[in-house]
PLY file of the C-alpha trace (Angstrom):
ply
format ascii 1.0
element vertex 271
property float x
property float y
property float z
element edge 270
property int vertex1
property int vertex2
end_header
0.00 0.00 0.00
2.86 2.36 0.88
6.64 2.10 0.42
8.33 0.06 3.08
10.75 1.83 5.42
12.97 0.13 7.97
13.02 1.54 11.49
15.67 -0.20 13.56
15.10 0.45 17.23
17.82 2.34 19.00
17.42 1.22 22.61
18.33 -2.20 23.97
16.17 -3.64 26.70
16.15 -6.02 29.64
13.61 -8.81 29.55
13.26 -9.16 33.30
11.60 -12.57 32.96
12.66 -13.81 36.41
11.31 -10.64 38.05
8.01 -11.04 36.23
7.73 -14.71 37.21
8.19 -13.81 40.89
5.33 -11.32 40.74
3.17 -13.91 38.94
3.71 -16.37 41.79
2.98 -13.72 44.45
-0.30 -12.75 42.80
-1.39 -16.37 42.32
-0.77 -17.00 46.03
-2.79 -13.90 47.00
-5.46 -15.02 44.54
-5.78 -18.44 46.19
-5.80 -17.00 49.71
-8.50 -14.55 48.61
-10.63 -17.40 47.31
-10.36 -19.23 50.63
-11.12 -16.09 52.64
-14.13 -15.10 50.56
-15.59 -18.59 50.73
-15.18 -18.82 54.51
-16.68 -15.37 55.15
-19.69 -15.84 52.90
-20.37 -19.33 54.26
-21.14 -17.71 57.66
-23.89 -15.47 56.23
-27.40 -16.80 56.67
-28.85 -18.13 53.43
-32.02 -16.61 51.98
-34.68 -17.85 49.58
-33.56 -19.72 46.53
-33.28 -17.83 43.25
-33.90 -19.33 39.80
-30.90 -21.50 38.86
-30.37 -19.68 35.54
-30.57 -15.91 35.25
-29.60 -13.48 32.51
-28.58 -9.88 32.85
-27.42 -6.68 31.19
-24.08 -5.23 32.28
-22.24 -1.92 31.90
-18.76 -1.25 33.26
-16.03 1.37 33.40
-12.45 0.06 33.33
-9.57 2.39 34.21
-6.29 0.79 33.15
-2.65 1.41 32.39
0.12 -0.42 30.53
2.80 -1.82 32.85
6.06 -2.25 30.95
8.21 -5.36 30.82
11.19 -3.67 29.16
12.80 -0.25 28.70
11.54 0.36 25.17
8.16 1.66 26.32
7.27 3.77 29.34
3.97 3.93 31.18
1.83 6.97 30.51
-1.47 8.30 31.85
-4.35 6.01 32.75
-6.82 5.13 29.99
-10.54 4.76 30.64
-12.09 1.69 29.05
-15.65 0.37 29.05
-17.74 -2.72 28.44
-21.41 -3.42 27.73
-23.22 -6.67 27.09
-25.08 -9.61 28.55
-24.15 -12.03 31.28
-25.48 -15.37 32.44
-25.49 -16.53 36.05
-25.99 -20.24 36.67
-26.46 -21.22 40.33
-25.24 -24.75 41.05
-25.32 -24.57 44.89
-27.02 -22.31 47.48
-24.10 -19.86 47.59
-22.20 -20.71 44.41
-22.78 -19.69 40.83
-20.93 -19.65 37.52
-20.86 -16.31 35.73
-20.21 -15.93 32.02
-21.53 -13.84 29.14
-20.52 -11.84 26.08
-19.54 -8.18 26.27
-18.24 -5.61 23.83
-15.18 -4.16 25.56
-13.01 -1.19 24.73
-9.51 -0.71 26.17
-7.30 2.36 25.92
-3.51 1.83 25.84
-1.49 4.97 26.61
2.29 4.67 26.48
5.48 6.48 25.54
8.11 4.91 23.26
11.58 5.51 24.71
13.12 6.18 21.30
13.42 4.74 17.82
15.19 5.60 14.59
13.41 5.97 11.26
14.82 6.54 7.80
13.35 8.41 4.86
15.29 9.41 1.73
18.39 11.47 2.67
17.42 11.56 6.32
18.16 9.47 9.40
16.31 10.72 12.46
15.83 9.57 16.04
12.56 10.36 17.78
12.49 10.28 21.57
9.63 9.99 24.07
7.02 9.48 21.38
3.42 9.29 22.65
1.27 6.43 21.42
-2.39 5.70 22.05
-4.37 2.65 20.96
-8.14 2.31 21.31
-8.90 -1.38 21.03
-12.31 -3.02 20.88
-13.06 -6.69 21.23
-15.30 -9.44 22.56
-14.87 -10.18 26.26
-15.93 -13.58 27.62
-15.67 -13.89 31.43
-15.42 -17.28 33.12
-16.00 -16.48 36.77
-17.01 -18.27 39.97
-19.32 -16.25 42.17
-19.46 -16.94 45.91
-22.58 -15.48 47.43
-26.33 -15.65 47.15
-26.90 -15.38 50.90
-29.22 -12.61 52.11
-29.46 -10.15 54.97
-32.75 -8.97 56.42
-33.14 -6.22 53.83
-32.82 -8.78 51.04
-29.36 -7.66 49.90
-26.39 -9.99 49.78
-22.61 -9.70 49.32
-20.64 -11.85 46.94
-17.07 -12.58 45.97
-15.94 -13.04 42.39
-12.88 -14.70 40.93
-11.82 -16.51 37.80
-10.58 -15.86 34.28
-11.64 -13.22 31.78
-10.61 -13.28 28.13
-10.84 -10.81 25.27
-10.58 -11.30 21.51
-9.52 -8.03 19.89
-11.27 -7.17 16.64
-10.69 -3.45 16.00
-8.10 -0.78 16.75
-7.67 2.95 16.24
-4.25 4.44 16.85
-2.64 7.84 17.28
1.00 8.89 17.10
2.00 12.11 18.91
-1.68 13.03 19.11
-2.33 12.49 15.40
-4.49 9.68 14.06
-2.61 7.20 11.90
-3.89 6.52 8.39
-3.09 4.30 5.43
-3.74 0.92 7.00
-6.49 -1.66 6.93
-8.37 -2.36 10.20
-6.53 -5.65 10.73
-3.01 -4.41 10.01
-2.09 -3.82 13.65
-2.85 -7.47 14.38
-0.87 -8.79 11.39
2.87 -9.38 11.94
3.46 -9.16 8.17
2.28 -5.56 7.91
3.40 -2.81 10.30
3.46 0.17 7.93
1.09 3.09 8.30
1.10 6.86 7.90
0.59 9.64 10.39
-1.48 12.67 9.42
1.16 15.17 10.52
3.87 13.54 8.38
2.21 13.39 4.93
3.61 10.69 2.68
6.10 9.37 5.25
5.29 5.84 6.45
6.04 4.80 10.02
7.17 1.20 10.34
7.28 0.35 14.03
7.30 -2.81 16.11
3.92 -2.17 17.71
1.58 -4.87 16.40
-1.04 -5.86 18.94
-2.04 -9.25 20.27
-5.34 -10.69 19.07
-6.02 -12.40 22.41
-5.75 -11.14 26.00
-6.35 -12.91 29.32
-6.55 -11.79 32.93
-7.02 -13.38 36.35
-9.83 -11.48 38.05
-10.71 -11.17 41.72
-13.31 -8.85 43.22
-16.40 -8.38 45.31
-19.85 -6.87 45.01
-23.31 -6.48 46.43
-26.67 -7.63 45.16
-29.86 -5.66 45.86
-33.44 -6.91 45.40
-35.78 -5.18 42.98
-39.46 -5.75 42.12
-40.32 -9.16 40.71
-37.32 -11.48 40.30
-34.90 -8.74 39.22
-31.67 -8.00 41.06
-29.27 -5.05 40.82
-25.60 -5.97 41.20
-22.70 -3.59 41.73
-19.11 -4.67 41.98
-15.39 -3.94 41.82
-12.89 -6.29 40.18
-9.13 -6.21 39.65
-7.79 -7.94 36.52
-4.22 -9.20 36.70
-2.76 -9.62 33.19
-1.58 -13.04 32.02
-0.67 -11.96 28.48
1.25 -9.26 26.62
-0.48 -6.33 24.96
1.93 -6.47 21.99
3.19 -9.18 19.66
6.30 -7.29 18.56
9.87 -8.10 19.56
10.62 -4.75 21.20
7.42 -3.44 22.74
6.64 -5.46 25.88
3.82 -4.49 28.22
0.72 -5.74 30.03
-2.62 -4.09 30.72
-3.39 -3.65 34.42
-7.12 -3.09 34.75
-9.84 -2.34 37.31
-13.53 -2.80 36.63
-16.40 -0.91 38.25
-19.58 -2.59 37.09
-23.34 -2.61 37.48
-25.62 -5.25 36.03
-29.27 -6.11 36.19
-30.36 -9.75 36.33
-33.87 -11.03 35.71
0 1
1 2
2 3
3 4
4 5
5 6
6 7
7 8
8 9
9 10
10 11
11 12
12 13
13 14
14 15
15 16
16 17
17 18
18 19
19 20
20 21
21 22
22 23
23 24
24 25
25 26
26 27
27 28
28 29
29 30
30 31
31 32
32 33
33 34
34 35
35 36
36 37
37 38
38 39
39 40
40 41
41 42
42 43
43 44
44 45
45 46
46 47
47 48
48 49
49 50
50 51
51 52
52 53
53 54
54 55
55 56
56 57
57 58
58 59
59 60
60 61
61 62
62 63
63 64
64 65
65 66
66 67
67 68
68 69
69 70
70 71
71 72
72 73
73 74
74 75
75 76
76 77
77 78
78 79
79 80
80 81
81 82
82 83
83 84
84 85
85 86
86 87
87 88
88 89
89 90
90 91
91 92
92 93
93 94
94 95
95 96
96 97
97 98
98 99
99 100
100 101
101 102
102 103
103 104
104 105
105 106
106 107
107 108
108 109
109 110
110 111
111 112
112 113
113 114
114 115
115 116
116 117
117 118
118 119
119 120
120 121
121 122
122 123
123 124
124 125
125 126
126 127
127 128
128 129
129 130
130 131
131 132
132 133
133 134
134 135
135 136
136 137
137 138
138 139
139 140
140 141
141 142
142 143
143 144
144 145
145 146
146 147
147 148
148 149
149 150
150 151
151 152
152 153
153 154
154 155
155 156
156 157
157 158
158 159
159 160
160 161
161 162
162 163
163 164
164 165
165 166
166 167
167 168
168 169
169 170
170 171
171 172
172 173
173 174
174 175
175 176
176 177
177 178
178 179
179 180
180 181
181 182
182 183
183 184
184 185
185 186
186 187
187 188
188 189
189 190
190 191
191 192
192 193
193 194
194 195
195 196
196 197
197 198
198 199
199 200
200 201
201 202
202 203
203 204
204 205
205 206
206 207
207 208
208 209
209 210
210 211
211 212
212 213
213 214
214 215
215 216
216 217
217 218
218 219
219 220
220 221
221 222
222 223
223 224
224 225
225 226
226 227
227 228
228 229
229 230
230 231
231 232
232 233
233 234
234 235
235 236
236 237
237 238
238 239
239 240
240 241
241 242
242 243
243 244
244 245
245 246
246 247
247 248
248 249
249 250
250 251
251 252
252 253
253 254
254 255
255 256
256 257
257 258
258 259
259 260
260 261
261 262
262 263
263 264
264 265
265 266
266 267
267 268
268 269
269 270
């Protein structure tokens, strides 16, 4: 589509794999202890009337997040505000236990700063430093969560704990480079390792070829809590807070290494 330009990166990086593995083990341990603690606490709450074993709901969430870096090539930037909307399904298989899944359209915002890279155009060899990138990614989120709760207090409300795995399949991306939208690429180009060339509106005719292709699939370990409130008929209003610990990289490139740390503030209506 556009002439190919090579952009060798100018900064070497440290992988830090052993450091990352240590943090993975620490979080998994906290995750397991949290599961045990939530289950023990909720088991002491007096159970209320049984709800239908299968319920559906509508959910909306806000998800502040930031990219934590695994090497020196990219630097963290300001927090991005993501969102998700969709349906969920709650299947109760025991008085206090339920399986939560669904399908949601989710949008994530990746803000980061590239340490530096070199690009070449005819008769010019230039190094750009502290370049601001932003990616707005949309995809299909499928949560696979275990919900511990369903017990009721006298007012009919009930607490619950939530933990499990959430996954996202990215399908669309919009990108900006130093505040300017990038052009000259097909919607799937950022997910295709064979094509990393695009143009920026403030550099007409000059392609940018950078190691910033994005992963198609993302996964997080999630742990959180919430509260369920009774409404007329069989409806319930649920509010909750969940932290998503990243299991996968944001990028597929060889130089950009980072993970999306995310919180979720959600409200959903079941019926």
